[in-house]
N, C-alpha and C positions, 0 to 999 in steps of 0.2 A: 601822377601818370606814370605806371609801371612802363619802364622801357624793355622792349625786347632784346634778346640776345643777339640779334642779328644786326642791330645799331651798333657798329665797333666803335664809335666815335665816344661813346658815352659807358660802353658795356667793358667791363674786367673780368677776366677769367685767370687763374694761375694755382700753381700748386704750393701749398704751405706744410713744412713740415713740424712736427710738433716735439719738441725735445725737453728733457728734462732727467733731474735723478731718480732714482726708482719711488714709485708710492705718492708722487707729488699730486696727482689728480688729472694726468693727462687724458686717460680714457674715459673718466667721467666727464671731462669737458667735451671730448668729440662726440660722445654721446648726446650729450644735452644740446650741443650746435646742431647735429643733425636730427634730432628730435626722436633718435632711435637708437636702440642697444646695438652698436656693432661691433663695440670693443669692450671684451669681459675685464670686470673689475673684483678686487678683492683688498683685504686689509693687507695682504703680503707684497711685498716688493717682486719686481719681475713677473708679475703676472701677465704683462703682455710680452710676447716673445717674437713675434713678427709685426712687420709694418702693416698697418691696416688703413686703406682708404676709407673717408668719409667725404662726401659732398653736401654741399650748403649751398642751395639756390636763395639768392637775394635779388630783386628787382634790377639792379644795375652791375650784379657781378654773380660769379659762380667760383666759389672757394673749394678746391680740392686737397683736404688734409691728409696728411700720414701720420698717423698715430705709432711713433717708435718705443721701442723696449727703452727701460730705463738706463741710462747712461751711467757706469758705475765701474770701479776698480775690478776687473774680471778675476776670477777664480774658477779654474776648470774650463775645460774643452766647449762646454756647453754655453756658458756665461760669455767666454769670450766671442763665440759667433752673434749672440743675441747683442752685444756691446758695437761687435764689428757692423752689423744689421743697421742699428741707429746710426752710427756715425755716417755711414754711407748715404744714408737718406738726407744729410744735410747738404750736400752739395749737388743734388740733381733737381732743386726745386727753385721758385722764384721769391720766397720770402721763408723765413725761419722764426717758429712763435717759441721761445723759452717759456717754460712754465716751472714756477718756482713754489716750492710750499711756504707760505709766509709765516706759519705759526712753527715750524720745525723746519730750519735751514740744514741742508746737507753739506759742508763747507768741502769735504773729499771730493764728492761728485761733481758740485758747482765747479770746482778747479780744473775737473777734467773736461767740463763742458766750455769752461773759459778758453782753455787752450785750443780745443777745436775749433771753437767761433774767430779765433785770431788769424785763421787762414783762410777765411771765408770775405767774400765781399758781396755779399747779399743782404737787403733790407733786414732787421733783425727787431723782434718786438719782445718785450717780456711782458707775461702775464704774473702778478704775484697774487697767487690762489689761496683760498681758505682765511681771506681775509675776515671771515665771521668768527674765527677763533681768536681775535688778536684785538689789542685795542689800537686807536687812531695813533698817538704817539709811536709806538713802536712802528706801525704800518710807514709813517713818515720817515722815520730813521732808516728803515729797510729800503724805503726808493731811493733816498738821498744815497746811500751805499752802492746801490747798483748803478744809478746813474752816472757814479764817477768811476766805475769799472768797466763800462762799455758804453759805445756809441749807438744806444738803441733809438729805433725810430720815435718808439712811445713804450710808456710802461704804463699799464692799466692795471689796478687792483680788482681782483674778481673772486666771487664766488662760483665755483664750477656747479657746485651740489644744488646751490639756491639759485642760480642763474643771475647773480648781481653783476652787473657792468658788462656782461658777454657781449650785448647789442655793441657797448662802446666799443670792445674790443675787435667785432668783426668790421665796424665802420673803420678803425684805423688799419686792419689788415687790408680791406676792399681798397684804401688810398695807395698803398704801394704795390699792390699787382700791376701787370702789364695790361693794357687795352687789348682786346680781341674777344672773340664771339665763344660762347660757351662749349666746352668739350662733351659733356654728358646731356643725355635728355632730362628734362625738368623732373621726371620722377624718379632718377636714379638717386638712390642715397649712398651705396657703396659699390666697387666693382669686384669685391671678392667674392668668392661661391657660397651657396647656401651648405655646401658639405664643409668649406672652412669654417664657418660662423658655428655648424652644429657641433664641431669637434673643440670648439672652443668655449661653447655654452657646456660643455660635459665637462672639459677641463676645470670649468669655473667652478662647476657643483663639487667635484671632488675636492680642490681648495676648500670651499666653505665649509663641506661635512667632515673634513679630516681634521681641521685646525692646524696645529702645531706637529701632528703626529707623521705626516707625511712630508718630505722635503720637495725640492723643486724637480727632482728627477721621474716626472710623471708627464706622458705623451699620450695624445689621443688620436688615433686614426680612425677614418670613416672606412669601412671593408665595402660597404654597399649604401647606395642611397637612391632609392627607385621610388617614383610616382604613380599612382594607380589612379588617373583621373575619371574613370569611370564610378568610384565608390564614393568619393575621393579620400585617398589614404596614402600617407608617405612613410614607407618602411626603412628604417635605417638600422645597419648592423655596425657597432663601432668596438672597437679595442682598446681598452686602456693599459698603457704599456709602463710597467714599474721594474724596479733592478733586483729586488730581494722577495724573498718568500714573505718575510715579517710585512712589507708594503703591502702586497696582495691581501693577505689576510685583514690588515687595517680598513682597505678599501670595500673588502666584502662584509666585515663585520660579522657578529654571532648570528647565524642563521641567516646570513645574506641580507639581514636587514638594512646596513648601510650603503650597499650597493643597490638596493632596491629604492631608497630615499634619492640617492645621486640621479637614477634613471628616472625616478616620477617627476623630479623638479626640472631636470632636465628636458624632459618630455614636454611638459607644458609649456616651458618657455619657447622651445622649437616650434610647436603648434601656433603660437603667436606669430612667430616669423614667417613660416610656409602658408598660414591661414588654411591648414586642414588638418584633420586628425593625424597623429604620427603613431606608428608602433617602432618603438625603439628598443634594441636588443643590444646588452652592454657584455663584453668578456673582458675579463682581466688577465694578462699575459705578462710573464718574468721574461725581461731581456736582461741578462745581466751587464750592468755598466754600460748601459746603450749611451747615457750622456757623456762619456768619454771615447765612444768608439765614431769615429770619422763616417764611415759608411752609416751607422745608424742615425747619423745627424742628419744626413743627407735625405736617408728615406722619409724620416720625420718631418722635414721641412725646413730644416735650419742649416740650408746650404748656405 
């Protein structure tokens, strides 16, 4: 029988920070666990730039996850702030979930993470992700290596993309959370705003349609987000910020074709999120060297 959140003797609730090197599948895992896309993904590292909260409701627990940017050796003011946000999220939670790409270890980033964990006294679990890409002997060897490196509460091999072993992972995480009532209503999936998610969806589409042509100096701001319940219709005006004229030309594309594709795919995904038709207007603006400008970083949400 399902237990209600009010029964504090058996219900558990707590915050879990998901950390790891860039591109190990943290956002894919969070989206799978919540059953909804709340953190953008791409095959490029450092897609996630902010802490994104995802809430998982279970019969006997509520797990509140913080998806963090990949921890790596920072180069430049933007990446320094990104890594700083990830490290800050480690100390303000009830448990830590370290995600490792089992198919492609990143020793440099993993060394930084190990160093950060040494200063923590929190229950820490390890998820070895992408196990569908390696053979069992390799997996067992990797589990042995990490077992000797840190005192994890549990080491769970998973495939976030295929959903393998994610239920086991939730069981292990639930066991280390403190007893207490739920902090969010049962219909809550995230505490970030629709405006934030819309901006993230647009930024993801920029990544997907520009490939390797556009560096990470791309930010998206929502200039207006208005809902017209009588129609119903959601009107969104957003600006894609870049640093150079050449980057603006790449995003717009020949005859505006690429910007149109970015807008169309973003609009369809935002419509699924807000559950209403969306009118999306995109602008591209040049702000030279914004990724190295402290004031611009603050304004774009990388404070």
